[in-house]
gemmi code that builds the backbone of each chain (N, CA, C; Angstrom):
import gemmi

chains = {
    "A": [
        ("UNK", (215.692, 117.217, 122.224), (215.290, 116.310, 121.175), (214.085, 115.499, 121.560)),
        ("UNK", (213.515, 114.822, 120.571), (212.347, 113.994, 120.817), (212.710, 112.826, 121.713)),
        ("UNK", (211.735, 112.373, 122.481), (211.960, 111.257, 123.393), (210.897, 110.204, 123.177)),
        ("UNK", (211.346, 108.978, 123.113), (210.451, 107.824, 123.031), (210.705, 106.961, 124.249)),
        ("UNK", (209.652, 106.625, 124.958), (209.816, 105.799, 126.154), (209.192, 104.428, 125.934)),
        ("UNK", (209.682, 103.468, 126.678), (209.148, 102.111, 126.637), (208.961, 101.617, 128.060)),
        ("UNK", (207.906, 100.809, 128.227), (207.649, 100.241, 129.545), (207.043, 98.857, 129.395)),
        ("UNK", (207.524, 97.883, 130.119), (208.615, 97.942, 131.097), (209.977, 97.855, 130.412)),
        ("UNK", (211.026, 98.116, 131.138), (212.363, 98.002, 130.577), (212.834, 96.549, 130.598)),
        ("UNK", (212.277, 95.817, 131.554), (212.683, 94.412, 131.670), (211.499, 93.615, 132.220)),
        ("UNK", (211.253, 92.455, 131.657), (210.157, 91.627, 132.165), (210.545, 90.158, 132.064)),
        ("UNK", (210.214, 89.454, 133.138), (210.414, 88.003, 133.169), (209.053, 87.366, 133.382)),
        ("UNK", (208.700, 86.419, 132.556), (207.375, 85.805, 132.687), (207.462, 84.303, 132.469)),
        ("UNK", (206.409, 83.647, 132.859), (206.339, 82.202, 132.677), (205.812, 81.874, 131.280)),
        ("UNK", (206.227, 80.750, 130.780), (205.766, 80.306, 129.475), (204.244, 80.187, 129.466)),
        ("UNK", (203.631, 80.683, 128.407), (202.179, 80.608, 128.287), (201.453, 81.880, 128.664)),
        ("UNK", (202.135, 82.785, 129.321), (201.499, 84.048, 129.709), (201.676, 85.081, 128.601)),
        ("UNK", (200.903, 86.164, 128.716), (200.997, 87.249, 127.742), (201.672, 88.451, 128.376)),
        ("UNK", (202.412, 89.169, 127.577), (203.159, 90.317, 128.055), (202.867, 91.518, 127.154)),
        ("UNK", (202.566, 92.653, 127.777), (202.296, 93.870, 127.011), (203.444, 94.849, 127.190)),
        ("UNK", (203.916, 95.385, 126.070), (204.993, 96.383, 126.077), (204.435, 97.671, 125.492)),
        ("UNK", (204.668, 98.786, 126.186), (204.168, 100.080, 125.737), (205.287, 100.923, 125.150)),
        ("UNK", (204.952, 101.639, 124.097), (205.885, 102.570, 123.469), (205.186, 103.919, 123.365)),
        ("UNK", (205.777, 104.946, 123.959), (205.167, 106.268, 123.957), (206.102, 107.309, 123.362)),
        ("UNK", (205.538, 108.181, 122.552), (206.271, 109.359, 122.108), (205.906, 110.464, 123.086)),
        ("UNK", (206.923, 111.052, 123.710), (206.674, 111.955, 124.841), (206.465, 113.411, 124.436)),
        ("UNK", (207.067, 113.853, 123.372), (206.894, 115.260, 123.034), (206.574, 115.476, 121.570)),
        ("UNK", (206.040, 114.462, 120.926), (205.590, 114.626, 119.555), (204.548, 113.563, 119.260)),
        ("UNK", (203.775, 113.793, 118.238), (202.773, 112.820, 117.837), (203.352, 111.900, 116.773)),
        ("UNK", (203.052, 110.629, 116.907), (203.601, 109.630, 115.988), (202.468, 108.820, 115.373)),
        ("UNK", (202.139, 109.108, 114.135), (201.108, 108.323, 113.457), (201.639, 106.945, 113.084)),
        ("UNK", (202.944, 106.845, 113.035), (203.576, 105.564, 112.712), (204.645, 105.252, 113.748)),
        ("UNK", (204.671, 104.027, 114.189), (205.742, 103.552, 115.062), (206.206, 102.194, 114.533)),
        ("UNK", (207.444, 101.880, 114.786), (208.014, 100.611, 114.322), (208.426, 99.761, 115.508)),
        ("UNK", (208.192, 98.477, 115.383), (208.629, 97.529, 116.403), (209.718, 96.628, 115.829)),
        ("UNK", (210.841, 96.581, 116.552), (211.970, 95.751, 116.153), (212.233, 94.704, 117.235)),
        ("UNK", (212.883, 93.628, 116.814), (213.319, 92.602, 117.756), (214.803, 92.372, 117.530)),
        ("UNK", (215.519, 92.200, 118.606), (216.964, 91.991, 118.510), (217.355, 90.822, 119.403)),
        ("UNK", (217.844, 89.760, 118.778), (218.367, 88.625, 119.532), (219.806, 88.933, 119.925)),
        ("UNK", (220.311, 88.262, 120.968), (221.664, 88.555, 121.454), (222.710, 88.503, 120.345)),
        ("UNK", (223.527, 89.518, 120.334), (224.640, 89.637, 119.385), (224.174, 89.679, 117.924)),
        ("UNK", (222.941, 90.060, 117.703), (222.445, 90.167, 116.342), (221.917, 91.572, 116.084)),
        ("UNK", (221.504, 91.783, 114.854), (221.027, 93.099, 114.460), (219.548, 93.268, 114.796)),
        ("UNK", (219.041, 94.459, 114.573), (217.618, 94.722, 114.765), (216.854, 94.252, 113.529)),
        ("UNK", (215.778, 93.535, 113.786), (214.933, 93.076, 112.690), (213.552, 93.699, 112.848)),
        ("UNK", (213.066, 94.327, 111.800), (211.742, 94.932, 111.853), (210.682, 93.849, 111.956)),
        ("UNK", (209.796, 94.009, 112.929), (208.699, 93.063, 113.093), (207.434, 93.589, 112.415)),
        ("UNK", (207.125, 94.848, 112.706), (205.856, 95.375, 112.218), (205.866, 96.896, 112.267)),
        ("UNK", (204.995, 97.460, 111.470), (204.760, 98.901, 111.463), (203.396, 99.160, 112.080)),
        ("UNK", (203.383, 99.972, 113.105), (202.157, 100.287, 113.829), (201.582, 101.589, 113.286)),
        ("UNK", (200.334, 101.569, 112.888), (199.700, 102.734, 112.286), (198.509, 103.180, 113.133)),
        ("UNK", (198.519, 104.440, 113.526), (197.434, 104.968, 114.337), (196.128, 104.930, 113.554)),
        ("UNK", (195.133, 104.309, 114.140), (193.817, 104.277, 113.521), (193.614, 103.199, 112.483)),
        ("UNK", (194.605, 102.373, 112.258), (194.426, 101.281, 111.299), (195.253, 100.071, 111.731)),
        ("UNK", (195.112, 99.009, 110.974), (195.817, 97.778, 111.350), (197.315, 97.905, 111.137)),
        ("UNK", (198.042, 97.155, 111.948), (199.489, 97.135, 111.801), (199.882, 96.334, 110.564)),
        ("UNK", (201.039, 96.666, 110.044), (201.602, 95.937, 108.908), (202.736, 95.072, 109.409)),
        ("UNK", (202.628, 93.774, 109.208), (203.620, 92.846, 109.735), (204.605, 92.421, 108.654)),
        ("UNK", (205.850, 92.217, 109.057), (206.862, 91.731, 108.134), (206.667, 90.224, 107.919)),
        ("UNK", (207.196, 89.774, 106.813), (207.057, 88.354, 106.477), (207.660, 87.492, 107.577)),
        ("UNK", (206.929, 86.475, 107.968), (207.408, 85.552, 108.979), (207.031, 85.921, 110.400)),
        ("UNK", (206.431, 87.078, 110.604), (206.016, 87.497, 111.941), (204.535, 87.151, 112.120)),
        ("UNK", (204.241, 86.400, 113.172), (202.856, 85.941, 113.388), (201.994, 87.064, 113.960)),
        ("UNK", (200.969, 87.430, 113.228), (200.090, 88.513, 113.660), (199.366, 88.170, 114.943)),
        ("UNK", (198.955, 86.915, 115.064), (198.166, 86.514, 116.237), (199.019, 86.375, 117.485)),
        ("UNK", (200.300, 86.252, 117.283), (201.188, 86.109, 118.438), (201.671, 87.474, 118.920)),
        ("UNK", (201.925, 88.354, 118.001), (202.428, 89.686, 118.337), (201.355, 90.708, 117.971)),
        ("UNK", (200.503, 90.990, 118.949), (199.385, 91.899, 118.715), (199.831, 93.344, 118.901)),
        ("UNK", (199.529, 94.166, 117.917), (199.918, 95.565, 117.980), (198.677, 96.436, 117.938)),
        ("UNK", (198.654, 97.393, 118.859), (197.543, 98.328, 118.935), (198.105, 99.738, 119.031)),
        ("UNK", (197.733, 100.571, 118.080), (198.194, 101.970, 118.088), (197.002, 102.823, 118.468)),
        ("UNK", (196.776, 102.904, 119.788), (195.526, 103.459, 120.301), (195.423, 104.969, 120.157)),
        ("UNK", (196.545, 105.636, 120.188), (196.513, 107.095, 120.104), (197.750, 107.569, 119.358)),
        ("UNK", (197.844, 108.864, 119.181), (198.977, 109.423, 118.436), (200.282, 109.384, 119.220)),
        ("UNK", (200.205, 108.958, 120.486), (201.429, 108.907, 121.286), (201.682, 107.538, 121.894)),
        ("UNK", (200.853, 106.552, 121.589), (201.000, 105.258, 122.248), (200.777, 104.102, 121.294)),
        ("UNK", (201.742, 103.200, 121.279), (201.591, 101.926, 120.570), (201.941, 100.816, 121.550)),
        ("UNK", (201.193, 99.730, 121.511), (201.489, 98.606, 122.394), (201.723, 97.339, 121.585)),
        ("UNK", (202.668, 96.550, 122.086), (202.971, 95.240, 121.512), (202.668, 94.205, 122.585)),
        ("UNK", (201.775, 93.278, 122.300), (201.456, 92.219, 123.231), (201.955, 90.901, 122.679)),
        ("UNK", (202.839, 90.270, 123.438), (203.326, 88.946, 123.069), (202.390, 87.949, 123.736)),
        ("UNK", (201.596, 87.268, 122.953), (200.603, 86.355, 123.505), (201.185, 84.957, 123.653)),
        ("UNK", (200.784, 84.278, 124.716), (201.239, 82.913, 124.976), (202.742, 82.796, 124.727)),
        ("UNK", (203.477, 83.571, 125.491), (204.919, 83.659, 125.275), (205.621, 82.323, 125.541)),
        ("UNK", (206.646, 82.056, 124.753), (207.469, 80.865, 124.917), (208.927, 81.282, 125.021)),
        ("UNK", (209.783, 80.414, 125.524), (211.199, 80.783, 125.685), (211.847, 81.333, 124.410)),
        ("UNK", (211.426, 80.854, 123.250), (212.024, 81.348, 122.001), (211.623, 82.792, 121.688)),
        ("UNK", (210.635, 83.330, 122.429), (210.250, 84.735, 122.261), (211.141, 85.663, 123.085)),
        ("UNK", (211.980, 85.086, 123.916), (212.895, 85.898, 124.716), (213.791, 86.698, 123.784)),
        ("UNK", (213.783, 88.003, 123.974), (214.518, 88.867, 123.067), (214.493, 90.290, 123.613)),
        ("UNK", (215.132, 91.178, 122.878), (215.122, 92.610, 123.181), (214.188, 93.253, 122.168)),
        ("UNK", (213.143, 93.907, 122.648), (212.164, 94.520, 121.757), (212.319, 96.041, 121.837)),
        ("UNK", (212.446, 96.664, 120.678), (212.676, 98.111, 120.628), (211.665, 98.752, 119.693)),
        ("UNK", (211.128, 99.882, 120.125), (210.228, 100.617, 119.243), (210.928, 101.887, 118.775)),
        ("UNK", (210.438, 102.408, 117.673), (210.980, 103.678, 117.199), (209.868, 104.471, 116.537)),
        ("UNK", (210.103, 105.754, 116.415), (209.097, 106.619, 115.806), (209.784, 107.747, 115.071)),
        ("UNK", (209.356, 108.030, 113.843), (209.848, 109.203, 113.132), (208.927, 110.374, 113.403)),
        ("UNK", (209.445, 111.482, 113.865), (208.576, 112.616, 114.175), (208.351, 113.545, 112.999)),
        ("UNK", (208.481, 113.036, 111.815), (208.374, 113.881, 110.643), (207.022, 114.541, 110.519)),
        ("UNK", (206.999, 115.702, 109.898), (205.758, 116.409, 109.631), (205.328, 117.330, 110.762)),
        ("UNK", (206.157, 117.453, 111.795), (205.764, 118.344, 112.896), (206.904, 119.322, 113.133)),
        ("UNK", (207.364, 119.904, 112.073), (208.503, 120.803, 112.186), (209.819, 120.046, 112.276)),
        ("UNK", (209.730, 118.723, 112.200), (210.953, 117.933, 112.243), (211.066, 117.122, 110.963)),
        ("UNK", (212.287, 116.786, 110.650), (212.545, 116.058, 109.421), (212.346, 114.563, 109.633)),
        ("UNK", (211.978, 113.876, 108.571), (211.966, 112.427, 108.625), (213.371, 111.875, 108.724)),
        ("UNK", (214.378, 112.740, 108.636), (215.747, 112.284, 108.807), (216.044, 111.901, 110.248)),
        ("UNK", (215.162, 112.302, 111.146), (215.349, 111.908, 112.533), (214.450, 110.715, 112.821)),
        ("UNK", (214.977, 109.766, 113.490), (214.163, 108.644, 113.940), (214.660, 108.243, 115.314)),
        ("UNK", (213.764, 108.257, 116.273), (214.145, 108.066, 117.656), (213.686, 106.710, 118.160)),
        ("UNK", (214.537, 106.106, 118.941), (214.268, 104.783, 119.478), (213.957, 104.848, 120.964)),
        ("UNK", (213.091, 103.949, 121.387), (212.877, 103.762, 122.807), (214.064, 103.034, 123.411)),
        ("UNK", (214.134, 102.981, 124.719), (215.275, 102.334, 125.394), (215.235, 100.818, 125.333)),
        ("UNK", (214.128, 100.241, 124.854), (214.055, 98.794, 124.687), (213.460, 98.078, 125.886)),
        ("UNK", (212.934, 96.893, 125.630), (212.380, 96.022, 126.671), (213.009, 94.646, 126.525)),
        ("UNK", (213.621, 94.199, 127.599), (214.236, 92.873, 127.556), (213.255, 91.856, 128.127)),
        ("UNK", (212.793, 90.973, 127.276), (211.820, 89.953, 127.677), (212.515, 88.620, 127.857)),
        ("UNK", (212.298, 88.030, 129.020), (212.797, 86.686, 129.296), (211.620, 85.802, 129.639)),
        ("UNK", (211.440, 84.752, 128.879), (210.337, 83.809, 129.102), (210.924, 82.524, 129.667)),
        ("UNK", (210.461, 82.159, 130.850), (211.008, 80.972, 131.523), (210.274, 79.705, 131.108)),
    ],
    "B": [
        ("UNK", (219.712, 89.510, 98.383), (220.969, 90.186, 98.706), (220.753, 91.113, 99.894)),
        ("UNK", (221.777, 91.219, 100.713), (221.680, 92.082, 101.874), (221.647, 93.523, 101.433)),
        ("UNK", (220.814, 94.303, 102.077), (220.723, 95.716, 101.718), (221.816, 96.533, 102.385)),
        ("UNK", (222.191, 96.133, 103.583), (223.250, 96.829, 104.311), (224.303, 95.788, 104.717)),
        ("UNK", (225.536, 96.047, 104.384), (226.618, 95.117, 104.700), (227.667, 95.809, 105.545)),
        ("UNK", (227.900, 95.244, 106.703), (228.990, 95.702, 107.560), (229.939, 94.522, 107.692)),
        ("UNK", (231.104, 94.631, 107.112), (232.008, 93.486, 106.980), (232.898, 93.266, 108.187)),
        ("UNK", (232.899, 94.201, 109.117), (233.786, 94.110, 110.278), (232.983, 93.710, 111.516)),
        ("UNK", (233.023, 92.441, 111.933), (232.280, 92.068, 113.143), (232.829, 92.769, 114.379)),
        ("UNK", (234.154, 92.957, 114.402), (234.771, 93.607, 115.548), (235.955, 94.448, 115.121)),
        ("UNK", (236.150, 95.548, 115.829), (237.279, 96.442, 115.548), (237.891, 96.894, 116.870)),
        ("UNK", (239.228, 97.061, 116.846), (239.921, 97.607, 118.002), (240.586, 98.908, 117.571)),
        ("UNK", (240.582, 99.879, 118.492), (241.259, 101.138, 118.206), (241.883, 101.652, 119.496)),
        ("UNK", (243.047, 102.248, 119.340), (243.720, 102.835, 120.497), (243.027, 104.145, 120.849)),
        ("UNK", (242.915, 104.396, 122.126), (242.331, 105.653, 122.587), (243.043, 106.826, 121.917)),
        ("UNK", (242.256, 107.837, 121.519), (242.707, 109.069, 120.865), (243.022, 108.895, 119.379)),
        ("UNK", (242.975, 107.680, 118.880), (243.172, 107.456, 117.456), (241.836, 107.530, 116.727)),
        ("UNK", (241.912, 107.652, 115.398), (240.702, 107.637, 114.572), (240.420, 106.219, 114.093)),
        ("UNK", (239.158, 105.935, 113.827), (238.778, 104.613, 113.341), (237.675, 104.762, 112.301)),
        ("UNK", (237.710, 103.888, 111.315), (236.687, 103.886, 110.263), (235.907, 102.582, 110.310)),
        ("UNK", (234.606, 102.704, 110.385), (233.725, 101.540, 110.364), (233.049, 101.484, 109.001)),
        ("UNK", (233.156, 100.333, 108.354), (232.691, 100.207, 106.973), (231.203, 99.888, 106.871)),
        ("UNK", (230.604, 100.413, 105.815), (229.205, 100.117, 105.522), (228.981, 100.258, 104.025)),
        ("UNK", (228.477, 99.223, 103.405), (228.047, 99.335, 102.007), (226.564, 99.005, 101.947)),
        ("UNK", (225.913, 99.550, 100.913), (224.469, 99.377, 100.835), (224.062, 99.046, 99.417)),
        ("UNK", (222.856, 98.572, 99.295), (222.336, 98.176, 97.986), (220.898, 98.678, 97.862)),
        ("UNK", (220.667, 99.529, 96.884), (219.325, 100.019, 96.615), (219.233, 100.504, 95.186)),
        ("UNK", (218.043, 100.418, 94.637), (217.806, 100.960, 93.299), (216.998, 102.253, 93.384)),
        ("UNK", (216.636, 102.634, 94.604), (215.873, 103.858, 94.815), (216.830, 105.042, 94.791)),
        ("UNK", (216.577, 106.058, 93.954), (217.491, 107.210, 93.931), (217.399, 108.080, 95.184)),
        ("UNK", (216.305, 107.917, 95.929), (216.118, 108.711, 97.145), (216.177, 107.801, 98.362)),
        ("UNK", (217.195, 107.965, 99.155), (217.353, 107.124, 100.341), (218.152, 107.888, 101.391)),
        ("UNK", (218.130, 107.357, 102.594), (218.886, 107.975, 103.677), (219.707, 106.926, 104.395)),
        ("UNK", (220.831, 107.326, 104.877), (221.736, 106.414, 105.576), (221.971, 106.929, 106.996)),
        ("UNK", (221.901, 106.026, 107.937), (222.021, 106.372, 109.351), (223.124, 105.536, 109.994)),
        ("UNK", (223.709, 106.103, 111.025), (224.573, 105.332, 111.915), (224.041, 105.484, 113.341)),
        ("UNK", (223.961, 104.338, 114.026), (223.538, 104.318, 115.416), (224.597, 103.623, 116.261)),
        ("UNK", (224.683, 104.065, 117.497), (225.560, 103.441, 118.484), (224.677, 102.725, 119.502)),
        ("UNK", (225.040, 101.496, 119.832), (224.278, 100.752, 120.831), (225.230, 100.270, 121.929)),
        ("UNK", (225.278, 100.956, 123.058), (226.099, 100.469, 124.180), (225.462, 99.234, 124.804)),
        ("UNK", (226.111, 98.698, 125.811), (225.642, 97.456, 126.424), (224.256, 97.601, 127.048)),
        ("UNK", (223.859, 98.822, 127.351), (222.522, 99.045, 127.929), (221.413, 98.756, 126.927)),
        ("UNK", (221.735, 98.770, 125.643), (220.752, 98.420, 124.630), (220.123, 99.585, 123.899)),
        ("UNK", (220.209, 100.783, 124.447), (219.565, 101.909, 123.772), (220.244, 102.188, 122.443)),
        ("UNK", (219.479, 102.659, 121.508), (219.989, 103.015, 120.184), (220.198, 104.516, 120.153)),
        ("UNK", (221.438, 104.929, 119.981), (221.780, 106.346, 119.996), (222.086, 106.794, 118.575)),
        ("UNK", (221.306, 107.754, 118.081), (221.502, 108.279, 116.730), (222.807, 109.069, 116.677)),
        ("UNK", (223.624, 108.797, 115.661), (224.901, 109.490, 115.530), (224.903, 110.477, 114.368)),
        ("UNK", (224.494, 109.994, 113.185), (224.687, 110.826, 112.001), (223.792, 110.339, 110.875)),
        ("UNK", (223.420, 111.275, 110.000), (222.537, 110.958, 108.875), (223.107, 111.543, 107.585)),
        ("UNK", (222.966, 110.781, 106.494), (223.375, 111.255, 105.168), (222.255, 110.977, 104.182)),
        ("UNK", (221.787, 111.993, 103.508), (220.776, 111.813, 102.477), (221.425, 111.548, 101.133)),
        ("UNK", (220.736, 110.830, 100.280), (221.334, 110.439, 99.002), (221.601, 111.634, 98.095)),
        ("UNK", (220.891, 112.722, 98.306), (221.089, 113.902, 97.472), (221.999, 114.941, 98.117)),
        ("UNK", (222.456, 114.630, 99.327), (223.337, 115.586, 100.000), (224.667, 115.672, 99.262)),
        ("UNK", (225.091, 116.901, 99.017), (226.325, 117.102, 98.255), (227.569, 116.919, 99.110)),
        ("UNK", (227.439, 117.229, 100.371), (228.606, 117.159, 101.250), (228.465, 116.004, 102.241)),
        ("UNK", (229.597, 115.503, 102.670), (229.598, 114.466, 103.696), (229.097, 115.037, 105.015)),
        ("UNK", (228.259, 114.247, 105.695), (227.726, 114.698, 106.971), (228.795, 114.654, 108.056)),
        ("UNK", (228.717, 115.604, 108.965), (229.612, 115.610, 110.118), (228.788, 115.988, 111.352)),
        ("UNK", (229.145, 115.347, 112.478), (228.512, 115.668, 113.756), (229.569, 115.497, 114.838)),
        ("UNK", (230.204, 116.592, 115.205), (231.230, 116.510, 116.237), (232.368, 115.607, 115.811)),
        ("UNK", (232.642, 114.563, 116.584), (233.735, 113.643, 116.257), (233.361, 112.616, 115.205)),
        ("UNK", (232.106, 112.631, 114.773), (231.633, 111.663, 113.782), (231.555, 112.311, 112.406)),
        ("UNK", (232.025, 111.607, 111.432), (231.843, 112.045, 110.051), (231.510, 110.832, 109.204)),
        ("UNK", (230.803, 111.089, 108.137), (230.368, 110.000, 107.265), (231.065, 110.169, 105.926)),
        ("UNK", (231.828, 109.184, 105.541), (232.518, 109.201, 104.252), (231.593, 108.577, 103.215)),
        ("UNK", (230.833, 109.425, 102.522), (229.802, 108.984, 101.606), (230.364, 108.913, 100.192)),
        ("UNK", (230.439, 107.704, 99.650), (230.904, 107.511, 98.273), (229.754, 106.859, 97.512)),
        ("UNK", (228.975, 107.702, 96.867), (227.716, 107.266, 96.270), (227.932, 106.241, 95.166)),
        ("UNK", (228.921, 106.473, 94.324), (229.163, 105.551, 93.206), (229.539, 104.159, 93.706)),
        ("UNK", (230.232, 104.118, 94.815), (230.625, 102.832, 95.393), (229.570, 102.293, 96.342)),
        ("UNK", (228.541, 103.074, 96.576), (227.491, 102.708, 97.533), (228.093, 102.373, 98.890)),
        ("UNK", (228.914, 103.274, 99.362), (229.485, 103.064, 100.685), (229.255, 104.297, 101.549)),
        ("UNK", (229.112, 104.062, 102.835), (228.827, 105.136, 103.797), (229.560, 104.812, 105.089)),
        ("UNK", (230.856, 104.966, 105.053), (231.676, 104.592, 106.207), (231.620, 105.662, 107.285)),
        ("UNK", (231.608, 105.203, 108.519), (231.618, 106.123, 109.660), (233.050, 106.307, 110.143)),
        ("UNK", (233.440, 107.542, 110.314), (234.762, 107.849, 110.846), (234.585, 108.484, 112.224)),
        ("UNK", (235.220, 107.880, 113.208), (235.210, 108.439, 114.555), (236.621, 108.955, 114.829)),
        ("UNK", (236.730, 110.222, 115.097), (238.056, 110.802, 115.368), (238.293, 110.838, 116.875)),
        ("UNK", (239.546, 110.810, 117.255), (239.928, 110.934, 118.672), (239.094, 110.016, 119.560)),
        ("UNK", (239.222, 108.723, 119.326), (238.397, 107.742, 120.038), (238.524, 107.886, 121.552)),
        ("UNK", (237.401, 107.642, 122.209), (237.349, 107.691, 123.667), (236.884, 106.330, 124.188)),
        ("UNK", (237.204, 106.059, 125.443), (236.809, 104.775, 126.026), (235.295, 104.575, 125.952)),
        ("UNK", (234.558, 105.649, 126.067), (233.098, 105.587, 126.007), (232.549, 105.273, 124.625)),
        ("UNK", (233.428, 105.250, 123.642), (232.982, 104.899, 122.296), (232.846, 103.389, 122.114)),
        ("UNK", (233.331, 102.622, 123.064), (233.214, 101.160, 122.966), (231.741, 100.782, 122.978)),
        ("UNK", (231.297, 100.136, 121.910), (229.869, 99.807, 121.738), (229.695, 99.077, 120.419)),
        ("UNK", (228.451, 98.676, 120.155), (228.080, 98.169, 118.827), (227.675, 99.361, 117.983)),
        ("UNK", (228.044, 99.314, 116.715), (227.676, 100.385, 115.797), (226.922, 99.773, 114.618)),
        ("UNK", (225.747, 100.354, 114.353), (224.916, 99.848, 113.271), (224.748, 100.903, 112.194)),
        ("UNK", (224.899, 100.452, 110.961), (224.586, 101.259, 109.793), (223.169, 100.880, 109.363)),
        ("UNK", (222.384, 101.843, 108.952), (221.001, 101.557, 108.554), (220.627, 102.407, 107.351)),
        ("UNK", (219.656, 101.896, 106.595), (219.202, 102.616, 105.416), (217.695, 102.750, 105.443)),
        ("UNK", (217.232, 103.901, 104.974), (215.812, 104.129, 104.813), (215.550, 104.404, 103.344)),
        ("UNK", (214.638, 103.625, 102.780), (214.223, 103.852, 101.398), (212.793, 104.363, 101.394)),
        ("UNK", (212.387, 104.906, 100.254), (211.002, 105.334, 100.155), (210.105, 104.118, 100.201)),
        ("UNK", (209.002, 104.199, 100.945), (208.095, 103.054, 101.017), (207.466, 102.773, 99.664)),
        ("UNK", (207.395, 101.510, 99.319), (206.850, 101.141, 98.009), (205.380, 101.474, 97.896)),
        ("UNK", (204.690, 101.510, 99.047), (203.254, 101.773, 99.026), (202.960, 103.246, 98.830)),
        ("UNK", (203.964, 104.095, 99.022), (203.723, 105.525, 98.921), (203.230, 106.130, 100.219)),
        ("UNK", (202.965, 105.281, 101.222), (202.510, 105.796, 102.512), (203.722, 106.236, 103.329)),
        ("UNK", (203.459, 106.812, 104.478), (204.562, 107.376, 105.251), (205.258, 106.409, 106.176)),
        ("UNK", (205.532, 105.198, 105.747), (206.200, 104.284, 106.663), (207.676, 104.198, 106.287)),
        ("UNK", (208.490, 104.895, 107.008), (209.903, 104.991, 106.713), (210.713, 104.111, 107.644)),
        ("UNK", (210.565, 102.796, 107.499), (211.306, 101.924, 108.393), (212.759, 101.828, 107.959)),
        ("UNK", (213.598, 101.449, 108.889), (215.025, 101.304, 108.640), (215.402, 99.840, 108.490)),
        ("UNK", (216.368, 99.610, 107.620), (216.981, 98.286, 107.479), (218.386, 98.380, 108.031)),
        ("UNK", (218.726, 97.478, 108.951), (219.992, 97.558, 109.653), (220.999, 96.548, 109.130)),
        ("UNK", (222.272, 96.922, 109.223), (223.341, 95.968, 109.009), (223.545, 95.125, 110.264)),
        ("UNK", (224.480, 94.201, 110.208), (224.696, 93.284, 111.328), (225.494, 93.904, 112.457)),
        ("UNK", (226.093, 95.034, 112.185), (226.777, 95.744, 113.251), (228.261, 95.440, 113.341)),
        ("UNK", (228.977, 96.380, 113.959), (230.411, 96.244, 114.230), (230.629, 96.550, 115.697)),
        ("UNK", (231.290, 95.651, 116.380), (231.598, 95.900, 117.789), (232.942, 96.608, 117.883)),
        ("UNK", (232.912, 97.816, 118.377), (234.130, 98.613, 118.509), (234.619, 98.561, 119.946)),
        ("UNK", (235.885, 98.270, 120.091), (236.500, 98.268, 121.412), (237.641, 99.279, 121.406)),
        ("UNK", (237.587, 100.219, 122.342), (238.627, 101.235, 122.450), (239.593, 100.816, 123.549)),
        ("UNK", (240.862, 100.759, 123.196), (241.896, 100.278, 124.121), (242.581, 101.466, 124.784)),
        ("UNK", (242.706, 101.453, 126.108), (243.376, 102.587, 126.778), (244.855, 102.675, 126.404)),
    ],
}
model = gemmi.Model(1)
for chain_id, residues in chains.items():
    chain = gemmi.Chain(chain_id)
    for i, (resn, *xyz) in enumerate(residues, 1):
        res = gemmi.Residue()
        res.name, res.seqid = resn, gemmi.SeqId(i, " ")
        for name, pos in zip(("N", "CA", "C"), xyz):
            atom = gemmi.Atom()
            atom.name, atom.element = name, gemmi.Element(name[0])
            atom.pos, atom.b_iso = gemmi.Position(*pos), 0.0
            res.add_atom(atom)
        chain.add_residue(res)
    model.add_chain(chain)
structure = gemmi.Structure()
structure.add_model(model)
structure.setup_entities()
């Protein structure tokens, strides 16, 4: 099956620093990737849709300048949390639908997630 | 209104017994897809089963089956012969057609049900 990887799996940083999280599709091309955030004991909330070659689409209430998304290639999307604060501590998960490459849009694969802790 | 409702915050089931996890959804789109994911304590999202709105038969995948009642807008997950490894959070999710017409098929998740399998 398709594989989506994320790096790093866990990061601890000081308040005020920026953190970059990478999401890669390993065996398929992904023109679209999704970034979700999950607080402890809560559900996944969509933050933004990353589009290769164009600007990301952010969900209501998500600060574009704080959560920078760059979809540099068909296999890589990055999420940068700028000037991180303790309230940004969360589990960040990316996903990608491999539709249109012999696979159905009925499949959607998730990365293993990145646990961010801001001190 | 919530698009995906999971009314059971927690469920217990005896090992080797069957268990049903409830999910109701709300959409006016005639074309949609319903997903179930398992999230163990490690955080990864594991795809279990998919049901399309036009599918005539209930989806099945090994020990997982989806009880799809379209008129009631419910898509309950049935796990047969529960195993200790089934203890995890379970999320129901829905994908609707994007309003923009572009290929962004993001998922909307329910709040999840924590399943605990008792030896």
